[in-house]
C-alpha positions in Angstrom: 26.0 14.8 -26.5 24.2 11.5 -26.0 23.2 12.1 -22.4 21.3 15.3 -23.0 19.6 13.8 -26.0 18.6 10.8 -24.0 17.3 13.0 -21.2 15.2 15.1 -23.6 13.9 12.0 -25.3 12.8 10.5 -22.0 11.1 13.7 -20.8 9.2 14.0 -24.1 8.2 10.3 -24.0 7.0 10.7 -20.4 4.8 13.7 -21.2 1.7 11.7 -22.2 1.7 9.9 -18.9 2.2 13.2 -17.0 -0.9 14.6 -18.8 -2.9 11.4 -18.1 -2.1 11.1 -14.4 -2.7 14.7 -13.3 -5.6 14.7 -10.9 -5.8 10.8 -10.8 -5.7 9.0 -7.4 -3.0 6.4 -6.7 -2.8 4.3 -3.5 0.7 3.2 -2.8 1.3 0.5 -0.2 4.7 -0.4 1.2 5.9 -2.7 4.1 7.9 -1.7 7.1 11.0 -3.1 5.5 11.0 -0.3 3.0 11.0 2.4 5.7 13.7 0.5 7.7 15.9 0.0 4.6 18.0 2.2 2.3 15.2 2.7 -0.2 13.2 5.0 2.2 14.9 8.2 1.1 14.4 7.6 -2.6 10.8 6.6 -2.1 10.1 9.9 -0.3 11.7 11.8 -3.2 9.5 9.9 -5.8 6.4 10.5 -3.7 7.2 14.2 -3.6 7.6 14.3 -7.4 4.3 12.5 -8.0 2.5 14.9 -5.8 4.2 17.8 -7.6 2.9 16.4 -10.9 -0.6 16.6 -9.6 -1.2 12.9 -8.7 -3.4 12.5 -5.6 -1.7 10.1 -3.3 -2.9 7.8 -0.5 0.0 6.0 1.3 -0.6 2.9 3.4 2.4 1.7 5.4 3.2 -1.5 7.2 5.4 -2.0 10.2 6.0 -5.8 10.5 9.8 -5.7 11.2 9.5 -2.8 13.5 6.8 -4.7 15.5 8.9 -7.9 15.6 11.9 -5.9 16.8 9.8 -4.3 19.6 8.5 -7.8 20.5 12.1 -9.2 20.6 13.1 -6.3 22.8 10.4 -7.3 25.3 11.2 -11.0 25.1 8.1 -11.9 23.1 7.8 -14.3 20.1 5.7 -13.2 17.1 3.0 -15.6 15.9 1.6 -15.7 12.4 -1.1 -17.7 10.6 -1.6 -17.5 6.8 0.6 -14.4 6.8 -1.4 -12.5 9.4 -0.1 -11.7 12.8 -1.9 -13.2 15.8 -2.1 -10.2 18.0 -2.6 -10.9 21.7 -2.6 -8.1 24.3 1.2 -8.1 24.7 1.7 -8.0 21.0 -0.8 -5.2 20.6 1.3 -3.0 22.9 4.2 -3.6 20.6 2.1 -2.8 17.5 1.0 0.5 19.0 4.6 1.5 19.8 6.1 0.4 16.5 3.3 1.8 14.3 3.5 5.2 15.9 7.3 5.4 15.5 7.1 4.2 11.9 4.5 6.8 11.0 6.6 9.6 12.5 9.6 8.4 10.4 7.5 8.5 7.2 6.2 12.0 8.0 9.8 13.2 8.7 11.0 11.8 5.4 8.2 13.6 3.5 8.9 16.9 5.3 12.4 17.3 3.9 13.3 20.3 1.8 17.1 20.8 1.9 18.7 22.8 -1.0 20.4 20.7 -3.7 18.2 17.7 -3.1 15.2 16.3 -5.0 12.9 17.8 -2.4 14.3 21.3 -2.4 11.5 23.8 -2.3 8.9 21.1 -1.7 6.0 21.3 0.7 4.2 18.1 1.1 1.1 18.3 3.4 0.6 15.0 5.0 -2.7 14.1 6.8 -4.2 10.9 7.7 -5.8 8.6 10.2 -6.1 5.0 11.3 -8.1 2.2 9.8 -10.9 0.6 11.8 -11.8 -3.1 11.6 -13.5 -6.3 12.6 -13.2 -10.0 11.9 -15.6 -11.1 9.1 -18.3 -12.8 11.2 -19.4 -9.5 12.8 -22.4 -7.5 11.6 -22.6 -4.7 14.2 -21.4 -1.4 12.9 -20.1 1.7 14.7 -21.7 5.0 14.3 -18.4 6.8 14.9 -16.0 7.0 11.9 -12.3 7.6 11.9 -11.4 11.1 10.7 -9.8 9.9 7.5 -10.5 6.3 6.8 -12.6 3.4 7.8 -15.6 2.5 9.9 -15.2 -0.2 12.5 -17.3 -2.7 14.4 -16.6 -4.5 17.6 -15.7 -8.2 17.8 -14.3 -10.3 20.7 -12.4 -13.4 19.7 -12.0 -13.4 15.9 -11.6 -17.1 15.1 -10.7 -18.1 11.6 -9.7 -21.6 10.6 -9.6 -22.5 14.3 -7.1 -19.7 15.1 -8.1 -16.9 17.4 -6.5 -13.8 16.0 -7.5 -11.8 19.0 -6.7 -8.1 18.3 -6.1 -8.7 14.6 -9.1 -7.4 12.6 -10.4 -7.0 9.1 -11.7 -3.9 7.3 -15.5 -3.4 7.5 -16.2 -0.3 5.5 -14.3 2.7 4.2 -15.4 6.3 4.8 -14.4 7.3 1.3 -15.7 10.9 1.4 -13.3 11.9 4.1 -10.3 10.6 2.1 -11.5 12.3 -1.1 -12.0 15.6 0.7 -8.5 15.5 2.0 -7.1 14.7 -1.4 -9.0 17.6 -3.0 -7.1 19.9 -0.6 -3.9 18.6 -2.3 -2.9 16.7 0.8 -1.0 13.4 0.8 -3.1 11.0 2.9 -1.1 8.6 5.1 -3.0 5.7 6.6 -1.7 3.4 9.3 -3.2 -0.1 9.4 -4.8 0.1 12.9 -8.4 0.6 14.0 -10.7 1.3 16.9 -13.9 -0.3 18.1 -16.9 1.6 19.5 -15.8 0.6 23.0 -12.3 2.0 22.4 -10.4 -1.2 21.7 -7.6 -1.1 19.2 -7.2 -3.6 16.4 -4.2 -4.5 14.2 -4.9 -4.8 10.5 -3.1 -6.2 7.4 -1.5 -3.4 5.4 -2.4 -5.1 2.1 -6.1 -5.4 3.0 -6.3 -1.8 4.1 -4.7 -0.6 0.9 -7.0 -2.6 -1.4 -10.1 -1.7 0.5 -9.3 2.0 0.5 -8.4 1.9 -3.2 -11.7 0.2 -4.0 -13.7 2.7 -1.9 -12.2 5.8 -3.4 -12.2 4.4 -6.9 -8.4 4.8 -7.3 -6.9 4.8 -10.7 -4.0 2.7 -9.5 -3.1 0.5 -6.5 0.6 -0.1 -6.2 2.4 -2.6 -4.0 6.1 -2.3 -3.4 7.3 -5.9 -3.2 10.3 -8.1 -2.3 10.5 -9.2 -5.9 10.4 -7.5 -9.3 6.8 -8.6 -10.0 5.1 -11.8 -11.1 7.4 -14.2 -12.9 6.8 -17.4 -15.0 8.2 -20.8 -14.3 11.6 -19.8 -15.6 11.8 -16.7 -13.4 11.1 -14.3 -16.3 9.0 -11.2 -15.5 5.4 -11.2 -16.7 4.6 -7.6 -17.5 0.8 -7.9 -17.5 -1.9 -10.4 -16.3 -5.6 -10.5 -15.9 -7.4 -11.2 -12.6 -8.4 -14.6 -14.0 -4.8 -15.5 -14.9 -3.6 -14.4 -11.4 -6.3 -16.6 -9.8 -5.1 -19.6 -11.8 -1.6 -18.8 -10.6 -2.7 -18.7 -7.0 -4.6 -22.0 -7.4 -1.5 -23.8 -8.7 1.5 -25.2 -7.0 4.0 -22.5 -7.9 5.9 -21.2 -4.8 5.5 -17.5 -4.4 7.5 -15.0 -2.4 6.0 -13.9 0.9 4.9 -10.6 -0.5 3.3 -12.1 -3.6 1.4 -14.5 -1.4 -0.1 -11.7 0.6 -0.6 -9.1 -2.1 -1.9 -11.0 -5.1 -5.3 -12.1 -3.6 -6.0 -8.5 -2.7 -4.8 -7.3 -6.1 -7.4 -9.5 -7.7 -10.1 -8.2 -5.4 -9.1 -4.6 -6.1 -9.3 -4.8 -9.9 -12.6 -6.7 -9.6 -13.8 -4.0 -7.2 -13.3 -1.1 -9.5 -9.6 -0.2 -9.3 -8.4 0.3 -12.9 -4.9 -1.3 -12.4 -2.8 -2.9 -9.7 1.0 -2.6 -10.1 3.5 -4.8 -8.3 7.0 -3.4 -8.4 10.3 -4.0 -6.6 11.1 -2.1 -3.5 14.8 -2.5 -4.3 14.8 -0.8 -7.7 15.7 2.8 -7.5 13.0 4.9 -9.0 10.7 1.9 -9.6 7.5 4.0 -9.3 8.7 6.5 -11.9 9.9 3.8 -14.3 6.6 1.9 -13.9 4.4 4.9 -14.4 6.3 7.0 -16.9 7.7 4.5 -19.3 5.8 2.3 -21.8 7.6 -1.0 -20.7 7.5 -0.4 -17.0 9.6 -2.4 -14.6 7.0 -4.5 -12.7 3.8 -6.4 -13.3 0.3 -4.8 -13.9 -2.9 -6.6 -13.2 -6.2 -5.7 -14.8 -9.7 -7.0 -14.7 -9.7 -8.3 -18.3 -7.3 -8.5 -21.3 -8.8 -5.4 -23.0 -7.2 -3.2 -20.4 -3.9 -4.9 -20.3 -2.0 -2.6 -22.6 0.4 -0.7 -20.5 0.0 2.7 -22.2 -2.9 4.9 -21.0 
């Protein structure tokens, strides 16, 4: 008798969150490791459930391991600086190949509907586009926008800290109305972190930047990063359930060693909450049902970042 009672109790305790989140917009960002790993199937199930509960979803995916694998197949060596790929012409060909395959795999996962599975009877409409970009020194803007995402500008030779990133760019401006229009039609929007210049050149973008910029532009309720750790931890390795942007900045300015994902995601998490996103969540990509546990339980399973302490209470 205990199991049914626990189930009923959980559903009832989740009801306030279900009411609160219906019609709200969440941006969920995940690296290529998630799609390549065993968690991909469960993530698709949970995305389907969130959509069924009326949550408007924007998904931003990465493809780093897939790109590295493609480069290795062609005898090329990946180069990174401050966590960003240095994308030369040969690497760009690998980016295009790997990004397209990864996107197709995500769409296939979200198209499932077999009987006796969590997606039985589901119909998830997936639409999307690519992000457009430029390195930060450029001011010229394009008059042509991507169908679903960002406006781009042309730059040749994006040099930062003495490193020429070549075909690695940065987001210029988000065409938010197009994304909102798609969400209003109850579509799940899938964005790949690539962009195009007015002259037709292709740029590779950082997944974490695209996710944060899109979340700010569409005024998302939540931005979620699936991470290689459970969330932000203290000096003893204990999970910190909630932090403010100021507290995270102090952490980033200290000497604490962070995981690779935390080093990439936390600066953009701070920018996002200061740019109008209500909350940024960091949850483990390895915890089964992490999104559901984070959203629909009071304690959550990861870390949440807010602009100030007044918004730090986990309940809505």
